[in-house]
C-alpha positions in Angstrom: 74.5 69.4 78.6 77.9 68.3 80.1 79.5 69.7 83.2 81.5 72.9 82.5 84.9 73.8 83.7 83.3 76.8 85.5 81.0 74.4 87.4 84.0 72.2 88.4 85.9 75.3 89.7 82.8 76.5 91.6 82.4 73.1 93.2 86.1 73.0 94.2 85.7 76.3 96.0 82.5 75.1 97.7 84.4 72.0 98.9 87.2 74.2 100.1 84.9 76.3 102.1 83.1 73.3 103.7 86.1 71.0 104.3 89.2 73.1 104.1 92.2 72.5 101.7 92.9 69.0 103.0 89.4 68.0 102.1 89.6 69.0 98.5 89.9 65.9 96.4 88.8 65.0 92.9 86.2 62.6 94.3 84.9 65.2 96.7 84.3 67.7 93.9 82.7 65.0 91.8 80.4 64.1 94.7 79.5 67.7 95.1 78.4 67.9 91.5 76.8 64.5 91.5 79.0 63.3 88.6 81.5 60.6 88.0 85.2 61.1 89.0 86.2 61.0 85.3 84.0 64.1 84.6 86.2 66.1 86.9 89.4 64.6 85.5 88.3 65.6 82.0 88.6 69.3 83.0 91.5 68.9 85.4 93.9 66.0 85.0 95.1 66.1 88.7 94.3 67.6 92.0 97.2 70.0 91.4 95.6 71.2 88.2 92.2 71.5 90.0 93.8 73.8 92.6 95.5 75.9 89.9 92.2 76.6 88.3 90.5 77.3 91.6 93.4 79.7 92.6 93.1 81.5 89.3 89.3 82.0 89.9 90.0 83.7 93.2 91.5 86.7 91.4 88.6 86.9 88.9 87.1 90.0 90.2 90.1 92.0 91.5 90.0 94.3 88.4 86.2 94.6 88.1 86.0 98.0 89.6 87.9 101.1 88.4 91.3 101.5 90.2 92.6 104.8 91.6 94.8 106.6 89.0 97.4 108.0 91.4 100.4 106.2 92.6 100.9 104.7 95.2 97.2 104.4 96.1 96.6 102.3 92.9 99.2 99.8 94.0 97.8 99.7 97.5 94.3 99.1 96.3 95.5 96.2 94.1 97.1 94.6 97.2 94.0 95.1 99.2 91.8 93.5 96.6 94.1 90.5 96.3 93.9 90.0 100.1 90.1 90.4 100.1 89.9 87.7 97.4 92.0 85.3 99.4 90.0 86.0 102.6 86.7 85.2 100.8 87.4 81.4 100.9 88.7 79.2 103.7 92.3 78.2 103.3 92.6 80.1 100.1 96.0 81.6 100.8 97.4 78.2 101.6 96.0 76.9 98.4 97.4 79.7 96.3 100.8 79.4 98.0 101.0 75.7 97.0 100.5 76.1 93.3 101.9 78.1 90.3 98.8 79.3 88.6 100.0 80.8 85.3 96.4 81.3 84.2 94.7 84.3 82.5 93.3 86.0 85.6 96.4 85.6 87.7 98.6 86.8 84.8 96.3 89.8 84.2 96.4 90.8 87.9 100.2 90.5 87.9 100.4 92.5 84.7 98.3 95.3 86.2 100.4 95.5 89.3 103.7 95.6 87.3 102.3 98.1 84.8 101.3 100.3 87.8 104.9 100.3 89.0 106.4 100.8 85.5 104.1 103.8 84.9 105.3 105.3 88.2 108.8 105.3 86.7 110.3 102.2 88.4 112.6 99.9 86.5 111.5 96.5 85.2 113.4 94.7 88.0 111.9 96.9 90.7 108.4 96.5 89.3 108.7 92.7 89.1 110.3 92.2 92.5 107.9 94.7 94.2 105.0 92.8 92.8 106.3 89.5 94.2 107.2 91.1 97.5 103.6 92.4 98.0 102.1 89.2 96.8 104.2 87.1 99.2 103.3 89.5 102.1 99.7 89.1 101.2 99.9 85.3 101.1 101.8 85.0 104.3 99.7 87.3 106.4 96.5 85.9 105.0 97.6 82.3 105.8 98.3 83.4 109.4 94.9 85.1 109.6 93.1 82.1 108.2 95.0 79.7 110.4 94.1 81.9 113.4 90.4 81.6 112.5 90.8 77.8 112.7 92.9 77.4 115.8 92.9 80.8 117.5 96.5 80.6 118.7 97.7 83.0 121.3 101.0 83.6 123.1 100.2 83.6 126.8 102.0 86.4 128.7 103.3 83.8 131.1 105.2 82.2 128.3 107.1 85.5 127.6 108.5 86.6 131.0 109.7 90.2 130.9 112.9 89.4 132.7 113.9 87.0 130.0 112.4 88.6 126.9 112.0 92.2 127.8 111.5 93.6 124.3 109.1 90.9 123.2 107.1 91.3 126.5 106.8 95.0 126.0 105.3 94.6 122.5 103.2 91.5 123.2 99.9 93.2 122.5 101.1 93.6 118.9 102.3 90.1 118.4 99.0 88.2 118.8 96.7 86.8 116.1 94.7 90.0 115.6 95.1 93.5 114.1 95.6 91.9 110.7 94.2 94.8 108.7 96.5 97.3 110.4 99.5 95.0 110.1 98.8 94.6 106.4 98.6 98.3 105.8 101.7 98.9 107.9 103.7 96.4 105.9 102.4 97.7 102.6 103.3 101.3 103.5 106.8 100.1 104.6 107.4 98.4 101.3 106.3 101.4 99.3 108.3 103.8 101.4 111.4 101.6 100.6 111.0 101.8 96.8 113.8 103.6 95.0 113.3 107.3 94.4 112.0 108.1 91.0 112.9 111.4 89.3 110.3 113.3 87.4 106.5 112.9 87.3 104.9 109.5 87.1 103.0 108.6 84.0 99.3 107.6 84.3 99.0 103.9 84.7 97.4 102.1 81.7 93.8 101.2 82.0 94.5 97.5 82.6 91.3 97.2 84.7 89.2 97.9 81.6 88.0 94.9 79.5 
């Protein structure tokens, strides 16, 4: 029996975890599976295509469990699940940010987020742009968090003298590479608070999380 696309994608994520994004190559995936390079190329014609498939796989389980019915908790939970999925693999946020994965799982996730906003009474433009805003927030903060895990950057207090940067020095404890969970929740709440006011009761969101 030949190697399946699912096995190719699983091997890609395994290489990603072991070597990071820069170490993901067609040959590395083939070596992981013990197959010829052309076997990988049969399922993914280029490294870019390989990364698209792997990126789509990351969101495979975001809708497995039932979602809250009420808005905005449903929207927040979708954002949290996306972030959790990205954090489950090394360099995953950087990988996703570098591709355009218009694949079934990614599209289904986006459809569920947008449907949640539409059901809450928001306009199509607000729904689409809010989805992208939350997604970009998630990608950016997760990239920072995953980079911090690799390099542990920190801003030394001596580099930010209070007489030169008084405001920054006063808030330095909130600037470092930590508190990622709290920062994510803060930004998510801020985005939701800034949504246009909707008149009237929100409709129940469609059960997009059901098969």
